[in-house]
C-alpha positions as CSV (number, residue, x, y, z in Angstrom):
1,M,0.0,0.0,0.0
2,Q,1.3,3.4,-1.0
3,F,0.7,6.7,0.7
4,T,1.0,10.1,-0.9
5,Q,4.3,11.9,-0.4
6,K,2.4,15.0,0.6
7,S,0.8,13.2,3.6
8,V,4.0,11.8,4.8
9,M,6.2,15.0,4.4
10,K,3.8,17.5,5.9
11,R,4.2,18.5,9.6
12,Y,1.2,17.8,11.7
13,E,0.4,19.1,15.2
14,A,-2.4,16.9,16.5
15,V,-4.6,13.9,15.9
16,V,-8.3,13.5,16.7
17,M,-10.1,10.2,16.6
18,G,-13.8,9.3,16.7
19,V,-15.1,5.8,17.4
20,S,-18.3,4.1,18.7
21,T,-19.4,0.5,18.5
22,G,-16.4,-1.8,18.5
23,G,-14.2,1.0,19.8
24,L,-12.3,-0.8,22.5
25,K,-10.6,-3.2,20.1
26,A,-10.1,-0.6,17.5
27,L,-8.4,1.9,19.9
28,E,-6.3,-0.9,21.4
29,T,-5.0,-1.8,17.9
30,V,-4.2,1.8,16.9
31,L,-2.7,3.0,20.2
32,R,-0.5,-0.1,20.6
33,Q,1.3,0.9,17.4
34,L,2.2,4.4,18.5
35,P,5.8,4.4,19.7
36,G,6.9,6.1,23.0
37,E,8.5,8.9,21.0
38,F,5.3,9.8,19.2
39,S,5.0,13.5,19.8
40,L,1.6,14.5,18.6
41,P,-1.3,14.9,21.1
42,V,-4.2,12.5,20.4
43,M,-7.8,13.5,21.4
44,I,-10.4,10.8,21.3
45,V,-14.2,10.6,21.4
46,Q,-15.5,7.1,22.2
47,H,-19.3,6.9,22.6
48,R,-20.0,5.7,26.1
49,I,-23.0,5.5,28.4
50,A,-23.4,8.5,30.7
51,H,-22.2,6.7,33.9
52,S,-19.3,4.8,32.5
53,D,-16.3,4.3,34.9
54,D,-12.6,4.9,34.1
55,F,-12.0,1.4,32.6
56,L,-11.4,2.8,29.1
57,C,-8.6,5.1,30.3
58,R,-7.0,2.5,32.6
59,F,-7.1,-0.2,29.9
60,L,-5.7,2.0,27.1
61,G,-3.1,3.4,29.5
62,G,-1.9,-0.1,30.2
63,I,-1.3,-1.0,26.6
64,C,-0.1,2.3,25.2
65,Q,3.4,3.8,25.5
66,L,1.9,7.3,25.7
67,K,0.3,8.8,28.7
68,V,-3.5,8.3,28.6
69,M,-5.9,10.4,30.6
70,E,-9.4,11.5,30.8
71,A,-9.8,15.1,29.4
72,E,-10.3,17.8,32.0
73,E,-11.5,21.4,31.8
74,K,-8.7,23.9,31.0
75,R,-6.1,21.2,30.6
76,M,-3.4,22.3,28.1
77,V,-3.0,20.0,25.2
78,K,0.5,18.4,25.4
79,N,2.5,16.5,22.9
80,G,2.7,12.8,23.4
81,H,-0.5,12.6,25.5
82,V,-3.8,10.8,24.8
83,Y,-6.9,12.6,26.0
84,I,-10.2,10.6,26.2
85,A,-13.5,12.5,26.3
86,P,-15.3,11.8,29.6
87,P,-18.8,10.2,29.4
88,D,-21.7,12.6,28.9
89,Y,-19.6,15.7,28.1
90,H,-18.7,17.1,24.7
91,L,-14.9,17.5,24.4
92,Q,-13.8,20.7,22.7
93,V,-10.5,22.4,21.9
94,E,-10.1,26.1,22.6
95,M,-8.1,28.6,20.6
96,D,-5.4,28.7,23.3
97,R,-5.0,24.9,22.9
98,T,-6.7,24.0,26.1
99,L,-9.5,21.5,26.4
100,S,-13.0,22.3,27.5
101,L,-16.0,20.2,28.4
102,S,-19.6,21.0,27.6
103,V,-23.1,19.7,28.6
104,D,-24.7,21.2,25.5
105,P,-27.4,18.9,23.9
106,P,-26.3,15.7,22.2
107,V,-25.2,15.9,18.6
108,N,-26.1,12.9,16.4
109,Y,-27.7,11.5,19.6
110,S,-24.3,11.5,21.2
111,R,-22.6,13.3,24.0
112,P,-19.7,13.3,23.6
113,S,-19.9,13.9,19.9
114,V,-17.2,13.2,17.4
115,D,-18.4,16.1,15.3
116,V,-18.0,18.6,18.2
117,L,-14.4,17.6,18.9
118,F,-13.4,17.5,15.2
119,Q,-15.0,20.9,14.3
120,T,-13.4,22.7,17.3
121,A,-10.0,21.1,16.8
122,A,-10.1,22.0,13.1
123,E,-10.6,25.7,13.9
124,V,-7.5,25.6,16.2
125,F,-5.1,23.3,14.2
126,Q,-6.3,24.1,10.7
127,D,-4.2,22.2,8.1
128,R,-2.0,20.7,10.8
129,L,-4.7,18.4,12.0
130,V,-5.2,14.7,11.3
131,G,-8.8,13.3,11.7
132,V,-9.4,9.6,12.1
133,I,-12.8,7.9,11.9
134,L,-12.9,4.3,13.2
135,T,-15.7,1.8,13.7
136,G,-19.2,2.9,14.7
137,A,-22.9,2.4,14.2
138,N,-24.0,5.9,13.5
139,R,-23.0,8.9,11.3
140,D,-21.3,11.0,14.0
141,G,-18.0,12.4,12.8
142,S,-18.7,12.8,9.1
143,L,-19.4,16.6,9.3
144,G,-16.5,17.1,11.6
145,L,-14.1,15.3,9.2
146,A,-15.5,17.4,6.4
147,E,-14.5,20.5,8.3
148,I,-11.0,19.1,8.9
149,K,-10.7,18.5,5.2
150,R,-12.1,21.9,4.3
151,L,-9.4,23.6,6.4
152,G,-6.6,21.6,4.8
153,G,-6.2,18.8,7.4
154,L,-5.8,15.1,6.7
155,A,-8.8,12.8,6.6
156,V,-8.2,9.1,7.5
157,V,-10.9,6.5,7.7
158,Q,-10.8,2.9,8.8
159,D,-11.7,0.5,5.9
160,P,-15.4,-0.3,6.6
161,D,-14.7,-4.0,5.8
162,T,-12.5,-4.2,8.8
163,A,-14.9,-2.4,11.2
164,L,-17.2,-4.2,13.6
165,A,-19.8,-1.5,12.9
166,P,-19.1,-0.1,9.4
167,E,-21.8,2.7,9.3
168,M,-19.6,5.4,10.7
169,P,-16.6,4.9,8.4
170,R,-19.0,4.4,5.4
171,S,-20.8,7.7,6.2
172,A,-17.5,9.5,6.4
173,I,-16.3,8.1,3.0
174,K,-19.6,9.2,1.4
175,T,-19.5,12.7,2.9
176,V,-15.8,13.5,2.6
177,S,-13.1,13.1,-0.1
178,V,-10.9,11.3,2.3
179,D,-7.2,11.1,1.9
180,H,-6.7,7.5,3.1
181,V,-8.9,4.5,3.7
182,L,-6.8,2.1,5.8
183,L,-7.0,-1.3,7.3
184,L,-7.4,-1.0,11.0
185,E,-4.0,-2.7,11.6
186,D,-2.3,0.0,9.4
187,I,-3.6,3.1,11.0
188,G,-1.3,3.3,14.0
189,R,1.8,2.8,12.0
190,F,0.7,5.3,9.4
191,L,0.2,7.9,12.2
192,A,3.7,7.1,13.5
193,Q,5.1,7.7,10.0
194,L,3.3,11.1,9.8
195,D,5.1,12.1,13.0
196,G,8.4,10.9,11.8
197,S,8.7,8.4,14.5
198,D,8.4,5.4,12.2
199,T,10.7,4.8,9.2
200,T,8.5,2.1,7.7
201,T,8.4,2.3,3.9
202,W,4.9,1.9,2.6
């Protein structure tokens, strides 16, 4: 599989990911592949029920070489950290590159919403943002990914054939002229290559 030279050579500053049904396995697969020297911050919306405990952060923190934490109000976005949206709060990125949480109404029946994270992050990071849509059973994230693409960022989608729930990646592919549709097992290594922390030749 070949990736465009433009994607590999450009300097990116942040990654946002959206995932729903089947997300635990998908996130485990992607985050395991990020090396300890991966420098970009990663912000993730995983659809969860309102009263979920901290299992997701603890599990991913145990398998990932990066520091994984639940996003908190006014926390500065730091390189090499993974931030997980807390249950029942929208996760947003402010212009000063801090995180904020919102209890605004659900978007696409979801709070947190992938679209909310993607759209606010796109305003901040512009063409230096990578958006990733993984498995999911609704259409959340498609409009947010379109905004990332409109502002010059990179749009990456999991191959629907490798998704436990293909509707979310399929909706993104229908909505956005995506840059890369990748097998799940390739996404983490591709992100590492964008950061320059993986010398794999594709």
